[in-house]
C-alpha positions in Angstrom: 106.4 219.5 72.8 109.0 222.0 71.6 108.4 225.4 73.2 107.2 228.0 70.6 109.4 230.9 69.7 108.6 234.4 68.7 109.4 233.7 65.0 106.6 231.2 64.9 104.1 234.0 65.2 103.1 237.0 63.2 103.5 240.2 65.2 101.0 243.0 65.5 98.2 240.6 64.5 95.9 238.1 66.3 97.2 234.6 65.8 95.6 231.4 67.0 97.5 229.9 69.9 96.9 227.8 73.0 97.3 229.4 76.4 100.5 227.3 77.0 102.0 228.7 73.8 101.1 232.2 74.8 102.7 231.8 78.2 105.9 230.3 76.7 106.5 233.7 75.0 104.7 236.2 77.2 106.6 235.0 80.3 110.0 234.8 78.6 112.3 237.6 79.9 113.8 238.0 76.4 110.6 239.5 75.2 109.9 241.8 78.2 109.8 244.9 76.0 106.9 243.4 73.9 103.3 243.8 74.7 100.9 240.9 74.9 97.2 240.2 74.6 95.3 237.0 74.7 91.6 236.6 73.9 89.4 233.6 73.1 92.2 231.4 71.9 94.2 234.0 70.0 97.3 236.0 71.0 98.7 239.3 69.8 102.3 240.3 70.2 103.0 244.0 69.7 106.6 244.8 68.7 106.1 248.2 67.0 108.7 250.8 68.2 107.1 253.5 70.4 108.1 256.9 69.2 108.0 260.3 70.8 104.4 261.1 69.6 103.1 257.9 71.3 104.9 258.6 74.5 103.9 262.3 74.6 100.2 261.5 74.2 100.5 258.8 76.8 101.9 261.3 79.3 99.3 264.0 78.6 96.4 261.5 79.2 98.1 260.6 82.5 98.3 264.2 83.5 94.7 265.0 82.7 93.3 262.0 84.5 95.5 262.4 87.6 95.1 266.1 88.0 91.3 265.9 87.6 91.1 263.1 90.2 93.4 265.0 92.6 91.5 268.3 92.4 88.1 266.5 92.7 89.3 264.4 95.6 88.7 261.1 93.8 90.7 258.1 94.9 92.8 256.9 92.0 95.8 254.6 91.4 97.6 254.6 88.0 99.6 251.8 86.5 101.6 252.0 83.2 102.3 249.1 80.8 101.2 246.5 83.3 99.8 243.0 82.5 96.5 241.8 83.7 95.8 238.1 83.4 92.8 235.8 83.8 94.7 232.5 83.7 93.9 230.2 80.8 91.4 232.7 79.3 92.5 236.3 78.7 95.4 238.8 79.1 95.9 242.4 78.3 98.7 245.0 78.7 97.3 248.5 78.0 99.3 251.7 77.8 97.5 253.1 80.9 95.2 251.7 83.5 93.5 253.4 86.4 91.8 252.0 89.5 89.2 254.6 90.5 87.0 254.7 93.6 86.8 253.5 97.2 85.5 250.0 96.9 88.1 248.2 94.7 90.2 245.3 95.6 93.7 246.6 94.7 96.4 244.2 93.4 99.4 243.4 95.5 102.7 244.9 94.4 104.6 242.0 92.6 106.5 241.6 89.4 103.9 239.1 88.1 100.8 240.0 86.0 97.8 241.1 88.0 95.6 238.0 88.7 92.1 238.9 87.6 90.8 235.8 89.4 91.8 237.4 92.6 91.7 241.2 91.9 89.4 243.6 90.1 90.0 244.7 86.6 91.1 248.4 86.3 88.3 250.9 86.2 89.6 252.8 83.2 91.9 251.5 80.5 93.6 253.7 77.8 95.2 252.6 74.6 97.3 255.0 72.5 96.7 254.1 68.9 99.5 255.0 66.5 99.2 252.1 64.1 96.7 249.9 66.0 93.5 251.9 65.8 91.3 249.3 64.1 92.4 246.6 66.5 92.0 248.9 69.6 88.4 249.5 68.5 87.8 245.9 67.5 89.2 242.9 69.3 90.7 244.8 72.2 87.3 246.5 72.8 85.7 243.0 73.0 88.4 241.9 75.4 87.8 244.8 77.7 84.0 244.3 77.5 84.5 240.7 78.6 86.7 241.5 81.6 84.5 244.1 83.2 86.6 247.2 82.6 84.1 250.1 83.2 85.5 252.6 80.8 87.8 252.4 77.8 89.5 255.3 75.9 91.2 254.9 72.5 93.5 257.9 71.6 93.9 258.3 67.9 97.2 260.1 67.9 97.1 261.1 64.2 93.7 262.7 64.4 94.0 263.9 68.0 90.6 262.3 68.8 89.7 260.4 72.0 87.1 257.8 71.5 85.7 257.2 75.0 83.5 254.1 75.6 81.4 253.3 78.7 81.2 249.5 79.3 78.1 248.0 81.0 76.6 244.5 80.8 79.5 243.4 78.4 78.6 246.1 75.9 80.1 249.5 75.1 78.9 252.8 73.8 80.6 256.1 73.1 80.3 258.9 75.7 81.2 262.6 75.7 81.8 262.8 79.4 83.5 260.3 81.6 81.3 258.1 83.8 84.0 257.0 86.2 85.4 260.6 86.5 82.1 262.5 86.6 82.5 266.0 85.2 85.5 265.3 83.0 84.5 266.1 79.4 86.3 264.2 76.7 86.6 267.5 74.7 88.9 268.8 77.5 91.1 265.7 77.1 91.3 266.3 73.4 92.2 270.0 73.9 95.0 269.0 76.2 96.3 266.7 73.5 96.1 269.6 71.0 97.9 271.9 73.4 100.7 269.4 73.8 101.8 270.2 70.2 102.9 273.7 71.1 103.0 274.0 74.9 105.2 272.4 77.5 104.0 270.4 80.5 103.9 273.4 82.9 101.7 275.4 80.6 99.3 272.5 80.2 99.2 271.7 83.9 98.4 275.3 84.8 95.6 275.3 82.2 94.2 272.1 83.5 94.3 273.3 87.1 92.4 276.4 86.2 90.0 274.4 84.1 89.3 271.9 86.9 89.3 274.2 89.9 
């Protein structure tokens, strides 16, 4: 069989593909800057350029979560743009992922996707939605429900909203306060995003430290 190429697939959309077709592209170093998802026989390749707004919101979410966990003495490990794979079944590559708590089986440090047959899924997953909001709240939401992620945030960068979802028993529902980071109100996360439009990181960090102390 001839190995599939990127031009065989529509980007930024879910396209029917076998696991072997998905791997032929996802594991090709030529496409290492792309982001890949696989769910129930469909793959999604995201090729959209990531601008300053996307990167800025990504960094603010990271600061809020890390500072809160640090000041509340919560064990946390953050990974950015990493792939998580359940071979033959599912794969996801979120903007941010966090392992939170004391009882998690942490992945080994390798250059391969995290093997979800061997290690736990991340506790909290965050997607920064510039052009992918509908998909982040649709198919990706189902993917994270299936793979036992405990909490999922979608950041609507245009509206400045954070849609936080608690996942339990393969179902999700919106929450106003994090369950995996007890005491962290989603409204505070949204305010930090709003402040990022006019304030630098130092100002935001000092405000967060005062807020969380």
